[in-house]
All heavy atoms as an XYZ file, in Angstrom:
766
protein
N     -24.513    -42.510      5.347
C     -25.453    -41.456      5.071
C     -24.767    -40.324      4.336
O     -25.248    -39.830      3.352
C     -26.086    -40.996      6.372
C     -26.983    -39.822      6.190
S     -28.030    -39.383      7.576
C     -27.040    -39.605      8.975
N     -23.602    -39.873      4.800
C     -22.910    -38.788      4.136
C     -21.421    -39.079      4.077
O     -20.900    -39.816      4.897
C     -23.177    -37.442      4.830
O     -22.435    -36.446      4.159
C     -22.777    -37.489      6.279
N     -20.752    -38.483      3.110
C     -19.323    -38.709      2.962
C     -18.504    -37.772      3.834
O     -17.310    -37.956      3.981
C     -18.910    -38.503      1.507
C     -19.575    -39.512      0.598
O     -19.953    -40.578      1.095
O     -19.691    -39.228     -0.603
N     -19.125    -36.775      4.394
C     -18.401    -35.769      5.151
C     -18.452    -36.081      6.642
O     -19.442    -36.610      7.142
C     -19.006    -34.394      4.901
C     -19.091    -34.074      3.443
N     -17.995    -33.811      2.681
C     -20.154    -34.023      2.615
C     -18.368    -33.590      1.442
N     -19.672    -33.721      1.367
N     -17.360    -35.716      7.341
C     -17.338    -35.937      8.786
C     -18.393    -35.105      9.477
O     -19.076    -35.576     10.371
C     -15.963    -35.567      9.347
C     -14.969    -36.680      9.248
C     -13.667    -36.302      9.922
O     -13.698    -35.552     10.909
O     -12.635    -36.766      9.448
N     -18.483    -33.865      9.107
C     -19.456    -32.958      9.697
C     -20.400    -32.474      8.602
O     -20.082    -31.534      7.880
C     -18.746    -31.779     10.362
C     -19.702    -30.930     11.147
O     -20.907    -31.154     11.147
N     -19.156    -29.948     11.828
N     -21.568    -33.091      8.447
C     -22.453    -32.718      7.342
C     -23.048    -31.325      7.474
O     -23.606    -30.813      6.517
C     -23.546    -33.791      7.382
C     -23.477    -34.366      8.736
C     -22.073    -34.193      9.228
N     -22.929    -30.693      8.642
C     -23.449    -29.333      8.792
C     -22.580    -28.311      8.088
O     -23.030    -27.214      7.780
C     -23.558    -28.964     10.270
C     -24.660    -29.752     10.943
O     -25.593    -30.181     10.237
O     -24.583    -29.942     12.161
N     -21.332    -28.656      7.829
C     -20.433    -27.726      7.160
C     -20.189    -28.192      5.730
O     -19.716    -29.296      5.506
C     -19.119    -27.636      7.900
C     -19.262    -27.049      9.277
C     -17.929    -26.988      9.990
O     -16.950    -27.557      9.539
N     -17.912    -26.302     11.112
N     -20.516    -27.331      4.796
C     -20.300    -27.663      3.388
C     -18.812    -27.595      3.084
O     -18.093    -26.770      3.643
C     -21.061    -26.688      2.507
N     -18.329    -28.446      2.191
C     -16.917    -28.364      1.814
C     -16.674    -27.077      1.037
O     -17.597    -26.499      0.453
C     -16.716    -29.599      0.935
C     -18.062    -29.968      0.474
C     -19.027    -29.517      1.515
N     -15.459    -26.599      1.014
C     -15.194    -25.348      0.284
C     -15.446    -25.517     -1.209
O     -15.178    -26.567     -1.778
C     -13.716    -25.079      0.568
C     -13.156    -26.379      1.006
C     -14.278    -27.172      1.608
N     -15.997    -24.473     -1.783
C     -16.290    -24.502     -3.221
C     -15.014    -24.265     -4.008
O     -14.111    -23.568     -3.562
C     -17.321    -23.433     -3.556
N     -14.966    -24.845     -5.184
C     -13.838    -24.629     -6.097
C     -14.096    -23.328     -6.847
O     -14.932    -23.263     -7.748
C     -13.730    -25.816     -7.058
C     -12.550    -25.717     -7.965
O     -12.040    -24.630     -8.231
N     -12.095    -26.860     -8.449
N     -13.403    -22.277     -6.463
C     -13.674    -20.953     -7.047
C     -13.309    -20.887     -8.527
O     -13.930    -20.129     -9.274
C     -12.921    -19.857     -6.285
O     -11.539    -20.182     -6.233
C     -13.465    -19.710     -4.870
N     -12.340    -21.679     -8.944
C     -11.990    -21.683    -10.375
C     -13.143    -22.182    -11.223
O     -13.453    -21.610    -12.277
N     -13.805    -23.234    -10.750
C     -14.960    -23.753    -11.496
C     -16.134    -22.780    -11.438
O     -16.900    -22.659    -12.394
C     -15.364    -25.121    -10.949
C     -14.415    -26.274    -11.264
C     -14.894    -27.556    -10.610
C     -14.274    -26.465    -12.760
N     -16.299    -22.087    -10.303
C     -17.386    -21.103    -10.221
C     -17.139    -19.940    -11.187
O     -18.085    -19.417    -11.783
C     -17.529    -20.604     -8.785
C     -18.053    -21.624     -7.784
C     -18.108    -21.021     -6.382
C     -19.420    -22.146     -8.189
N     -15.892    -19.545    -11.351
C     -15.561    -18.503    -12.341
C     -15.889    -18.979    -13.743
O     -16.423    -18.228    -14.564
C     -14.085    -18.121    -12.248
C     -13.833    -17.029    -11.264
C     -13.365    -17.155     -9.993
C     -14.063    -15.634    -11.467
N     -13.290    -15.933     -9.395
C     -13.699    -14.972    -10.283
C     -14.530    -14.890    -12.539
C     -13.802    -13.596    -10.147
C     -14.634    -13.514    -12.394
C     -14.273    -12.878    -11.208
N     -15.558    -20.241    -14.028
C     -15.859    -20.797    -15.346
C     -17.364    -20.783    -15.602
O     -17.811    -20.416    -16.698
C     -15.318    -22.227    -15.443
C     -15.648    -22.980    -16.726
C     -15.008    -22.288    -17.929
C     -15.194    -24.424    -16.627
N     -18.152    -21.142    -14.595
C     -19.614    -21.110    -14.746
C     -20.102    -19.686    -15.002
O     -20.990    -19.461    -15.827
C     -20.283    -21.700    -13.516
N     -19.522    -18.731    -14.302
C     -19.909    -17.333    -14.509
C     -19.594    -16.861    -15.916
O     -20.392    -16.157    -16.545
N     -18.448    -17.269    -16.415
C     -18.075    -16.887    -17.787
C     -19.019    -17.528    -18.790
O     -19.443    -16.897    -19.761
C     -16.608    -17.272    -18.054
C     -15.689    -16.372    -17.229
C     -16.272    -17.176    -19.535
C     -14.241    -16.796    -17.212
N     -19.398    -18.793    -18.539
C     -20.345    -19.472    -19.441
C     -21.699    -18.762    -19.461
O     -22.375    -18.732    -20.485
C     -20.525    -20.930    -19.014
C     -19.384    -21.861    -19.389
C     -19.555    -23.204    -18.695
C     -19.332    -22.046    -20.894
N     -22.101    -18.194    -18.331
C     -23.373    -17.463    -18.290
C     -23.247    -16.061    -18.884
O     -24.229    -15.486    -19.348
C     -23.881    -17.392    -16.850
C     -24.257    -18.735    -16.226
C     -24.624    -18.549    -14.769
C     -25.392    -19.389    -16.993
N     -22.046    -15.521    -18.871
C     -21.819    -14.172    -19.385
C     -21.732    -14.141    -20.914
O     -22.123    -13.153    -21.543
C     -20.531    -13.613    -18.772
C     -20.221    -12.161    -18.986
C     -21.286    -11.295    -18.317
C     -18.849    -11.827    -18.424
N     -21.244    -15.219    -21.518
C     -21.039    -15.253    -22.976
C     -22.329    -14.949    -23.751
O     -22.328    -14.076    -24.636
C     -20.432    -16.610    -23.397
C     -18.983    -16.707    -22.932
C     -20.519    -16.802    -24.905
C     -18.365    -18.081    -23.113
N     -23.469    -15.618    -23.481
C     -24.687    -15.286    -24.251
C     -25.145    -13.846    -24.062
O     -25.639    -13.213    -25.001
C     -25.738    -16.262    -23.704
C     -24.965    -17.354    -23.077
C     -23.700    -16.747    -22.586
N     -24.960    -13.334    -22.841
C     -25.388    -11.958    -22.600
C     -24.563    -10.984    -23.437
O     -25.101    -10.067    -24.069
C     -25.257    -11.619    -21.118
C     -25.865    -10.291    -20.761
S     -25.868     -9.972    -19.022
C     -24.171     -9.570    -18.744
N     -23.264    -11.202    -23.477
C     -22.402    -10.320    -24.258
C     -22.654    -10.458    -25.754
O     -22.463     -9.505    -26.511
C     -20.935    -10.610    -23.945
C     -20.485    -10.280    -22.534
C     -19.041    -10.690    -22.321
C     -20.680     -8.806    -22.242
N     -23.101    -11.637    -26.176
C     -23.355    -11.848    -27.601
C     -24.680    -11.225    -28.050
O     -24.847    -10.912    -29.229
C     -23.361    -13.341    -27.908
N     -25.619    -11.043    -27.134
C     -26.950    -10.566    -27.524
C     -27.247     -9.122    -27.133
O     -28.173     -8.518    -27.664
C     -28.015    -11.490    -26.928
C     -28.027    -12.890    -27.547
C     -28.931    -13.817    -26.761
C     -28.471    -12.816    -28.990
N     -26.497     -8.567    -26.197
C     -26.792     -7.194    -25.761
C     -26.509     -6.154    -26.844
O     -27.336     -5.266    -27.059
C     -26.038     -6.876    -24.441
C     -26.056     -5.398    -24.143
C     -26.663     -7.664    -23.296
N     -25.390     -6.225    -27.568
C     -25.153     -5.180    -28.586
C     -26.000     -5.419    -29.837
O     -25.508     -5.912    -30.862
C     -23.658     -5.287    -28.873
C     -23.314     -6.704    -28.572
C     -24.243     -7.133    -27.473
N     -27.266     -5.051    -29.786
C     -28.212     -5.318    -30.881
C     -27.750     -4.663    -32.178
O     -27.900     -5.229    -33.260
C     -29.626     -4.838    -30.497
C     -30.596     -5.031    -31.644
C     -30.115     -5.576    -29.259
N     -27.150     -3.499    -32.094
C     -26.691     -2.791    -33.299
C     -25.655     -3.585    -34.080
O     -25.530     -3.421    -35.288
N     -24.956     -4.489    -33.393
C     -23.926     -5.283    -34.068
C     -24.537     -6.323    -34.996
O     -24.006     -6.604    -36.057
C     -23.049     -5.958    -33.001
C     -21.945     -6.764    -33.588
C     -20.785     -6.273    -34.107
C     -21.910     -8.184    -33.766
N     -20.024     -7.314    -34.572
C     -20.689     -8.497    -34.380
C     -22.791     -9.208    -33.449
C     -20.327     -9.795    -34.691
C     -22.432    -10.504    -33.755
C     -21.212    -10.786    -34.368
N     -25.674     -6.909    -34.610
C     -26.254     -7.960    -35.443
C     -27.587     -7.571    -36.076
O     -28.253     -8.409    -36.696
C     -26.404     -9.277    -34.649
C     -27.267     -9.196    -33.419
C     -28.643     -9.432    -33.496
C     -26.721     -8.928    -32.184
C     -29.426     -9.393    -32.371
C     -27.498     -8.874    -31.051
C     -28.846     -9.109    -31.144
O     -29.624     -9.065    -30.028
N     -27.992     -6.326    -35.975
C     -29.244     -5.864    -36.592
C     -29.007     -5.524    -38.055
O     -28.920     -4.362    -38.447
C     -29.800     -4.664    -35.831
N     -28.851     -6.576    -38.861
C     -28.641     -6.377    -40.295
C     -29.252     -7.553    -41.051
O     -29.622     -8.564    -40.459
C     -27.145     -6.252    -40.602
C     -26.312     -7.404    -40.110
C     -24.842     -7.104    -40.298
C     -24.006     -8.259    -39.765
N     -22.599     -8.024    -39.873
N     -29.351     -7.397    -42.357
C     -30.028     -8.402    -43.181
C     -29.070     -9.479    -43.676
O     -29.430    -10.659    -43.745
C     -30.700     -7.727    -44.356
C     -31.504     -8.666    -45.207
C     -32.214     -7.946    -46.322
C     -33.016     -8.975    -47.130
N     -33.648     -8.360    -48.257
N     -27.881     -9.079    -44.059
C     -26.932    -10.044    -44.638
C     -25.920    -10.496    -43.609
O     -25.512     -9.704    -42.761
C     -26.217     -9.413    -45.829
C     -27.167     -9.178    -46.993
O     -28.054    -10.023    -47.173
O     -27.011     -8.153    -47.698
N     -25.471    -11.716    -43.633
C     -25.775    -12.776    -44.594
C     -27.069    -13.509    -44.228
O     -27.367    -13.720    -43.055
C     -24.571    -13.713    -44.459
C     -24.109    -13.539    -43.042
C     -24.420    -12.110    -42.704
N     -27.808    -13.887    -45.227
C     -29.029    -14.652    -45.016
C     -28.703    -16.131    -44.938
O     -27.730    -16.603    -45.526
C     -30.019    -14.410    -46.148
C     -30.593    -13.006    -46.154
C     -31.668    -12.833    -47.201
O     -32.003    -13.811    -47.900
O     -32.175    -11.716    -47.334
N     -29.527    -16.865    -44.191
C     -29.377    -18.314    -44.072
C     -30.743    -18.933    -44.324
O     -31.677    -18.700    -43.555
C     -28.856    -18.671    -42.675
C     -28.600    -20.148    -42.411
C     -27.443    -20.658    -43.284
C     -28.267    -20.373    -40.941
N     -30.877    -19.720    -45.380
C     -32.144    -20.345    -45.797
C     -33.257    -19.305    -45.906
O     -34.402    -19.555    -45.534
C     -32.564    -21.445    -44.839
C     -31.570    -22.553    -44.748
C     -31.040    -23.260    -45.776
C     -30.981    -23.077    -43.563
N     -30.153    -24.188    -45.298
C     -30.108    -24.101    -43.945
C     -31.110    -22.773    -42.210
C     -29.359    -24.819    -43.031
C     -30.373    -23.479    -41.308
C     -29.506    -24.500    -41.711
N     -32.943    -18.119    -46.375
C     -33.918    -17.062    -46.565
C     -34.176    -16.213    -45.332
O     -34.909    -15.229    -45.398
N     -33.594    -16.582    -44.205
C     -33.780    -15.808    -42.977
C     -32.691    -14.745    -42.879
O     -31.504    -15.038    -43.060
C     -33.695    -16.704    -41.730
C     -34.837    -17.645    -41.578
C     -34.700    -18.987    -41.924
C     -36.058    -17.205    -41.095
C     -35.750    -19.867    -41.789
C     -37.121    -18.080    -40.958
C     -36.976    -19.411    -41.303
N     -33.081    -13.500    -42.562
C     -32.070    -12.458    -42.389
C     -31.180    -12.763    -41.170
O     -31.565    -13.488    -40.266
C     -32.878    -11.181    -42.182
C     -34.265    -11.590    -41.956
C     -34.435    -13.001    -42.387
N     -30.005    -12.191    -41.209
C     -29.026    -12.440    -40.147
C     -29.606    -12.159    -38.765
O     -29.372    -12.913    -37.814
C     -27.786    -11.558    -40.378
C     -26.711    -11.736    -39.356
C     -25.926    -12.881    -39.347
C     -26.470    -10.763    -38.398
C     -24.918    -13.051    -38.409
C     -25.459    -10.926    -37.453
C     -24.700    -12.071    -37.457
N     -30.370    -11.085    -38.621
C     -30.946    -10.704    -37.325
C     -31.779    -11.840    -36.733
O     -31.711    -12.103    -35.527
C     -31.823     -9.452    -37.502
C     -32.419     -8.946    -36.230
C     -31.632     -8.261    -35.323
C     -33.762     -9.142    -35.940
C     -32.172     -7.789    -34.137
C     -34.310     -8.674    -34.760
C     -33.506     -7.983    -33.858
N     -32.541    -12.537    -37.570
C     -33.414    -13.611    -37.077
C     -32.609    -14.862    -36.745
O     -32.727    -15.419    -35.652
C     -34.501    -13.939    -38.119
C     -35.373    -12.717    -38.395
C     -35.336    -15.136    -37.676
C     -36.163    -12.216    -37.221
N     -31.787    -15.329    -37.692
C     -31.119    -16.604    -37.425
C     -30.028    -16.474    -36.374
O     -29.729    -17.441    -35.672
C     -30.620    -17.282    -38.685
C     -29.489    -16.677    -39.447
C     -29.569    -15.935    -40.583
C     -28.095    -16.797    -39.153
N     -28.317    -15.570    -41.004
C     -27.386    -16.089    -40.150
C     -27.366    -17.413    -38.152
C     -26.004    -15.987    -40.154
C     -25.979    -17.308    -38.165
C     -25.324    -16.610    -39.155
N     -29.464    -15.289    -36.205
C     -28.469    -15.090    -35.148
C     -29.122    -15.244    -33.766
O     -28.594    -15.927    -32.886
C     -27.831    -13.705    -35.300
C     -26.769    -13.411    -34.280
C     -25.487    -13.922    -34.425
C     -27.036    -12.618    -33.178
C     -24.500    -13.654    -33.499
C     -26.061    -12.346    -32.238
C     -24.792    -12.868    -32.403
O     -23.825    -12.603    -31.469
N     -30.283    -14.625    -33.600
C     -30.978    -14.746    -32.309
C     -31.469    -16.172    -32.083
O     -31.406    -16.680    -30.956
C     -32.150    -13.773    -32.248
C     -31.726    -12.350    -32.142
C     -32.906    -11.418    -31.982
O     -34.017    -11.847    -31.683
N     -32.680    -10.147    -32.183
N     -31.970    -16.818    -33.131
C     -32.428    -18.212    -32.995
C     -31.260    -19.134    -32.638
O     -31.399    -20.033    -31.815
C     -33.107    -18.671    -34.281
C     -33.736    -20.056    -34.233
C     -34.827    -20.107    -33.170
C     -34.304    -20.430    -35.582
N     -30.111    -18.893    -33.243
C     -28.934    -19.697    -32.920
C     -28.579    -19.552    -31.434
O     -28.246    -20.529    -30.760
C     -27.753    -19.232    -33.778
C     -26.434    -19.869    -33.429
S     -25.063    -19.162    -34.355
C     -24.901    -17.555    -33.595
N     -28.719    -18.348    -30.893
C     -28.375    -18.126    -29.488
C     -29.376    -18.737    -28.520
O     -29.066    -18.947    -27.354
C     -28.150    -16.644    -29.210
C     -26.740    -16.284    -29.554
C     -26.303    -15.629    -30.671
C     -25.566    -16.639    -28.819
N     -24.940    -15.552    -30.662
C     -24.458    -16.154    -29.534
C     -25.345    -17.314    -27.633
C     -23.151    -16.327    -29.092
C     -24.039    -17.492    -27.193
C     -22.969    -17.005    -27.917
N     -30.591    -19.020    -28.984
C     -31.537    -19.740    -28.118
C     -30.932    -21.086    -27.723
O     -30.914    -21.465    -26.550
C     -32.899    -19.937    -28.819
C     -33.771    -20.921    -28.063
C     -33.604    -18.609    -28.985
N     -30.394    -21.794    -28.717
C     -29.800    -23.109    -28.445
C     -28.460    -22.982    -27.721
O     -28.152    -23.776    -26.829
C     -29.649    -23.887    -29.753
C     -30.964    -24.124    -30.429
C     -31.296    -23.425    -31.573
C     -31.885    -25.021    -29.904
C     -32.523    -23.622    -32.189
C     -33.108    -25.225    -30.515
C     -33.433    -24.527    -31.656
N     -27.668    -21.989    -28.109
C     -26.380    -21.805    -27.442
C     -26.560    -21.382    -25.984
O     -25.776    -21.788    -25.116
C     -25.535    -20.786    -28.199
C     -25.038    -21.244    -29.572
C     -24.262    -20.121    -30.266
C     -24.171    -22.483    -29.439
N     -27.581    -20.569    -25.699
C     -27.859    -20.171    -24.309
C     -28.238    -21.397    -23.473
O     -27.793    -21.534    -22.326
C     -28.983    -19.142    -24.241
S     -28.511    -17.497    -24.742
N     -29.062    -22.265    -24.051
C     -29.449    -23.480    -23.331
C     -28.225    -24.347    -23.062
O     -28.060    -24.891    -21.955
C     -30.492    -24.261    -24.119
N     -27.338    -24.461    -24.041
C     -26.127    -25.266    -23.859
C     -25.218    -24.642    -22.803
O     -24.717    -25.341    -21.913
C     -25.395    -25.406    -25.190
N     -25.005    -23.337    -22.873
C     -24.145    -22.662    -21.892
C     -24.722    -22.788    -20.486
O     -23.988    -23.027    -19.521
C     -23.969    -21.192    -22.260
S     -22.889    -20.908    -23.668
N     -26.031    -22.620    -20.344
C     -26.659    -22.725    -19.027
C     -26.552    -24.139    -18.484
O     -26.276    -24.348    -17.300
C     -28.124    -22.288    -19.115
O     -28.186    -20.968    -19.642
C     -28.779    -22.302    -17.750
N     -26.758    -25.137    -19.334
C     -26.652    -26.530    -18.894
C     -25.228    -26.869    -18.457
O     -25.024    -27.517    -17.425
C     -27.081    -27.478    -20.013
O     -28.404    -27.230    -20.387
N     -24.269    -26.445    -19.229
C     -22.868    -26.715    -18.871
C     -22.516    -25.985    -17.574
O     -21.842    -26.552    -16.705
C     -21.932    -26.310    -20.023
C     -22.177    -27.209    -21.237
C     -20.476    -26.389    -19.599
C     -21.507    -26.735    -22.509
N     -22.975    -24.747    -17.432
C     -22.706    -23.994    -16.198
C     -23.325    -24.701    -14.994
O     -22.719    -24.742    -13.916
C     -23.251    -22.571    -16.320
N     -24.504    -25.279    -15.156
C     -25.144    -26.018    -14.065
C     -24.288    -27.211    -13.642
O     -24.063    -27.442    -12.455
C     -26.538    -26.496    -14.493
C     -27.210    -27.364    -13.472
C     -27.788    -26.819    -12.337
C     -27.259    -28.743    -13.636
C     -28.391    -27.611    -11.387
C     -27.863    -29.551    -12.696
C     -28.436    -28.986    -11.576
O     -29.021    -29.778    -10.634
N     -23.790    -27.949    -14.608
C     -22.948    -29.112    -14.303
C     -21.649    -28.668    -13.620
O     -21.201    -29.281    -12.651
C     -22.663    -29.920    -15.591
C     -21.623    -30.993    -15.340
C     -23.945    -30.524    -16.119
N     -21.077    -27.576    -14.104
C     -19.832    -27.070    -13.517
C     -20.063    -26.628    -12.072
O     -19.253    -26.909    -11.184
C     -19.266    -25.922    -14.379
C     -18.149    -25.197    -13.666
C     -18.776    -26.465    -15.707
N     -21.183    -25.964    -11.813
C     -21.481    -25.537    -10.440
C     -21.695    -26.750     -9.544
O     -21.272    -26.751     -8.383
C     -22.704    -24.591    -10.412
C     -23.217    -24.384     -8.996
C     -22.336    -23.257    -11.035
N     -22.332    -27.782    -10.058
C     -22.519    -28.996     -9.262
C     -21.177    -29.611     -8.899
O     -21.020    -30.143     -7.794
C     -23.366    -30.021    -10.028
C     -24.799    -29.591    -10.227
C     -25.520    -29.452     -8.898
O     -25.436    -30.328     -8.054
N     -26.201    -28.339     -8.706
N     -20.214    -29.560     -9.790
C     -18.874    -30.087     -9.492
C     -18.138    -29.179     -8.515
O     -17.375    -29.648     -7.678
C     -18.060    -30.243    -10.764
C     -18.447    -31.444    -11.583
C     -17.433    -31.691    -12.676
C     -17.741    -32.953    -13.425
N     -17.322    -34.138    -12.743
N     -18.360    -27.864     -8.642
C     -17.651    -26.908     -7.786
C     -18.167    -26.942     -6.357
O     -17.412    -26.710     -5.419
C     -17.779    -25.498     -8.351
N     -19.436    -27.198     -6.186
C     -20.052    -27.207     -4.859
C     -20.742    -28.541     -4.667
O     -21.922    -28.688     -4.959
C     -21.057    -26.065     -4.733
C     -20.449    -24.725     -5.042
C     -21.410    -23.636     -4.874
N     -21.255    -23.173     -3.504
C     -22.019    -22.284     -2.933
N     -23.013    -21.773     -3.590
N     -21.807    -21.916     -1.706
N     -20.016    -29.543     -4.147
C     -20.625    -30.861     -3.963
C     -21.839    -30.802     -3.050
O     -21.898    -29.999     -2.119
C     -19.512    -31.679     -3.324
C     -18.273    -30.916     -3.527
C     -18.642    -29.492     -3.704
N     -22.766    -31.666     -3.355
C     -24.021    -31.701     -2.607
C     -23.794    -32.232     -1.194
O     -23.114    -33.233     -1.004
C     -25.012    -32.601     -3.336
C     -26.284    -32.799     -2.596
N     -27.193    -31.796     -2.415
C     -26.783    -33.873     -1.958
C     -28.213    -32.254     -1.709
N     -27.985    -33.510     -1.431
N     -24.330    -31.541     -0.235
C     -24.321    -32.003      1.149
C     -25.774    -32.254      1.518
O     -26.579    -31.329      1.520
C     -23.710    -30.955      2.095
C     -23.801    -31.423      3.527
C     -22.289    -30.670      1.694
N     -26.132    -33.512      1.786
C     -27.535    -33.787      2.082
C     -27.984    -33.081      3.353
O     -27.214    -32.921      4.304
C     -27.577    -35.305      2.239
C     -26.181    -35.762      2.315
C     -25.292    -34.684      1.847
N     -29.250    -32.646      3.337
C     -29.803    -31.976      4.514
C     -30.083    -33.003      5.591
O     -30.451    -34.133      5.305
C     -31.089    -31.242      4.140
C     -30.877    -30.082      3.236
S     -32.420    -29.256      2.798
C     -33.039    -28.794      4.377
N     -29.912    -32.582      6.802
C     -30.241    -33.461      7.925
C     -31.636    -33.117      8.399
O     -31.936    -31.975      8.715
C     -29.234    -33.267      9.053
C     -27.888    -33.814      8.683
C     -26.851    -33.586      9.721
N     -27.383    -33.387     11.064
C     -26.647    -33.359     12.145
N     -25.371    -33.519     12.067
N     -27.181    -33.161     13.318
N     -32.475    -34.102      8.436
C     -33.828    -33.890      8.938
C     -33.846    -34.165     10.437
O     -32.884    -34.675     11.012
C     -34.815    -34.827      8.228
O     -34.439    -36.164      8.539
C     -34.790    -34.617      6.727
N     -34.944    -33.829     11.069
C     -35.050    -34.067     12.515
C     -34.965    -35.564     12.811
O     -34.463    -35.965     13.865
C     -36.336    -33.469     13.058
O     -37.446    -34.067     12.420
N     -35.427    -36.420     11.887
C     -35.332    -37.865     12.095
C     -33.869    -38.310     12.116
O     -33.479    -39.138     12.939
C     -36.083    -38.605     10.997
N     -33.047    -37.732     11.226
C     -31.622    -38.061     11.215
C     -30.945    -37.600     12.496
O     -30.127    -38.304     13.079
C     -30.919    -37.422     10.012
C     -31.286    -38.023      8.705
N     -31.891    -37.300      7.723
C     -31.159    -39.285      8.239
C     -32.107    -38.082      6.673
N     -31.668    -39.296      6.977
N     -31.279    -36.388     12.929
C     -30.672    -35.836     14.146
C     -31.062    -36.692     15.344
O     -30.221    -37.025     16.180
C     -31.096    -34.367     14.333
C     -30.501    -33.518     13.201
C     -30.640    -33.850     15.685
C     -31.029    -32.098     13.161
N     -32.349    -37.078     15.427
C     -32.790    -37.935     16.537
C     -32.075    -39.280     16.502
O     -31.679    -39.803     17.541
C     -34.302    -38.141     16.475
C     -35.074    -36.871     16.784
O     -34.463    -35.930     17.354
O     -36.276    -36.812     16.441
N     -31.896    -39.844     15.303
C     -31.221    -41.132     15.184
C     -29.762    -41.022     15.617
O     -29.237    -41.899     16.305
C     -31.314    -41.641     13.752
N     -29.102    -39.921     15.238
C     -27.707    -39.740     15.635
C     -27.580    -39.513     17.126
O     -26.652    -40.009     17.760
C     -27.095    -38.577     14.860
C     -26.893    -38.892     13.396
C     -26.394    -37.691     12.611
O     -26.135    -36.633     13.225
O     -26.271    -37.805     11.385
N     -28.510    -38.757     17.697
C     -28.464    -38.545     19.143
C     -28.751    -39.843     19.880
O     -28.200    -40.091     20.941
C     -29.457    -37.464     19.553
C     -29.030    -36.084     19.109
C     -30.060    -35.033     19.467
O     -31.144    -35.389     19.984
O     -29.784    -33.852     19.215
N     -29.596    -40.700     19.309
C     -29.890    -41.995     19.917
C     -28.680    -42.910     19.892
O     -28.486    -43.723     20.804
N     -27.834    -42.748     18.841
C     -26.621    -43.568     18.770
C     -25.612    -43.181     19.834
O     -24.851    -44.007     20.308
C     -25.959    -43.415     17.397
C     -26.801    -44.029     16.296
O     -27.705    -44.835     16.624
O     -26.553    -43.701     15.118
N     -25.601    -41.883     20.181
C     -24.642    -41.396     21.169
C     -24.997    -41.845     22.579
O     -24.153    -41.872     23.455
C     -24.567    -39.867     21.134
C     -23.986    -39.375     19.810
O     -23.330    -40.192     19.134
O     -24.203    -38.204     19.464
N     -26.247    -42.180     22.825
C     -26.664    -42.537     24.192
C     -26.267    -43.924     24.578
O     -26.028    -44.834     24.035
C     -28.174    -42.376     24.341
C     -28.567    -40.924     24.231
C     -30.042    -40.776     24.401
N     -30.386    -39.392     24.043
C     -31.613    -39.008     23.820
N     -32.621    -39.837     23.913
N     -31.865    -37.764     23.503
């Protein structure tokens, strides 16, 4: 049912990976908050001013950063399945 001896206690999280996930989530915010830095017309890309294509580019980069951060968090904090009352009753029945 579970790989852990005591499923009620989650294994310790890998703090290094959690920091990496936090940095991945922080990068898009830092890239988009200083609006004055990218609020300009040049350079244009396919006729779009820099302000437009820079923000559009970050839509995809934000999705990528968030997805990678999700995977990293899953690795940092392994899943511990929840025990339902049926599981608890079955385990108590085994002890009898």
